[in-house]
C-alpha positions in Angstrom: 0.0 0.0 0.0 1.5 3.4 -1.0 1.6 6.4 1.1 -0.8 8.1 -1.2 -3.7 5.7 -1.0 -7.1 6.8 0.2 -8.1 5.2 3.5 -11.1 3.0 3.4 -13.6 3.0 6.2 -15.9 0.3 7.4 -19.4 1.1 8.8 -18.0 0.4 12.3 -15.3 3.1 11.8 -18.0 5.7 10.7 -20.2 4.7 13.5 -17.4 5.0 16.1 -16.1 8.2 14.7 -19.7 9.7 14.9 -20.1 8.5 18.5 -16.9 10.1 19.5 -17.9 13.3 17.9 -21.2 13.2 19.9 -19.3 12.5 23.0 -17.3 15.7 22.3 -20.5 17.5 22.2 -20.9 17.8 18.3 -24.2 17.7 16.6 -23.9 15.0 14.1 -26.0 13.7 11.1 -25.4 10.2 9.5 -26.1 9.5 5.8 -26.4 5.9 4.7 -26.8 4.5 1.3 -29.9 2.5 1.3 -30.2 1.2 -2.4 -28.1 1.5 -5.6 -29.0 0.6 -9.2 -26.6 0.4 -12.1 -23.2 2.1 -11.9 -22.9 3.4 -8.3 -19.5 4.2 -6.7 -20.4 3.1 -3.2 -22.4 0.0 -2.2 -25.6 0.0 -0.1 -24.6 0.4 3.6 -21.9 2.9 2.8 -22.0 5.9 5.4 -21.0 9.5 5.7 -20.9 11.2 9.1 -21.2 15.1 9.1 -20.9 17.4 12.1 -22.4 20.9 12.5 -18.9 22.3 12.5 -18.2 20.7 9.0 -16.2 17.6 10.0 -16.8 14.6 7.8 -15.9 10.9 7.8 -16.7 8.1 5.4 -18.3 8.4 1.9 -21.6 7.8 0.2 -20.6 8.4 -3.3 -16.8 8.5 -3.9 -17.2 12.2 -4.1 -19.7 12.9 -6.6 -22.6 13.8 -4.4 -20.9 14.3 -1.1 -21.4 18.0 -1.1 -25.2 17.8 -1.7 -25.5 15.1 0.9 -23.5 17.3 3.5 -25.8 20.2 2.7 -28.9 18.1 3.6 -27.0 16.7 6.7 -26.5 20.3 8.0 -30.3 20.9 7.3 -31.1 17.7 9.1 -29.0 18.6 12.1 -31.0 21.9 12.3 -34.4 20.6 11.8 -34.0 17.0 13.4 -36.2 15.7 10.3 -34.7 12.6 8.5 -34.7 12.7 4.7 -34.4 10.3 2.0 -32.6 11.5 -1.0 -32.8 10.1 -4.4 -30.0 10.7 -6.9 -30.0 9.3 -10.5 -29.5 10.0 -14.1 -33.1 11.1 -14.5 -32.7 13.5 -11.8 -31.7 17.1 -13.0 -29.7 17.4 -9.7 -27.7 14.4 -10.4 -26.0 16.2 -13.3 -25.2 19.2 -11.2 -23.5 17.2 -8.5 -21.7 14.9 -10.9 -23.6 11.7 -11.0 -23.9 11.5 -14.7 -22.5 7.9 -14.8 -25.8 6.2 -15.3 -26.2 5.0 -11.7 -28.9 5.8 -9.1 -28.8 5.6 -5.4 -30.8 6.6 -2.4 -29.2 7.9 0.7 -31.0 8.2 4.2 -29.9 11.2 6.2 -30.8 11.2 10.1 -29.6 13.3 13.1 -27.9 11.3 15.8 -29.3 12.0 19.2 
């Protein structure tokens, strides 16, 4: 493994990181890929933890929709209302965020309490 490789995280790592952030007093949202179709960069079960202060751990897309998911996570932290996001080739937003590869995925975002 080279020094320039991207670290991979397991769901346990993301949950442990999110729990540690909560223990530090951070407000945290957790995004989880619930379904994928076609070409999707991350499998179902992949997770991204986001704090109100902007810390992030994990990945739900290999980068192409992380920004959009992080935005929704921030709103979810504020409102406490979970959301189910649907990204895909037929969704105009998918092109904006860079998911033009033909895949589709659903991401559930919830605030950790």
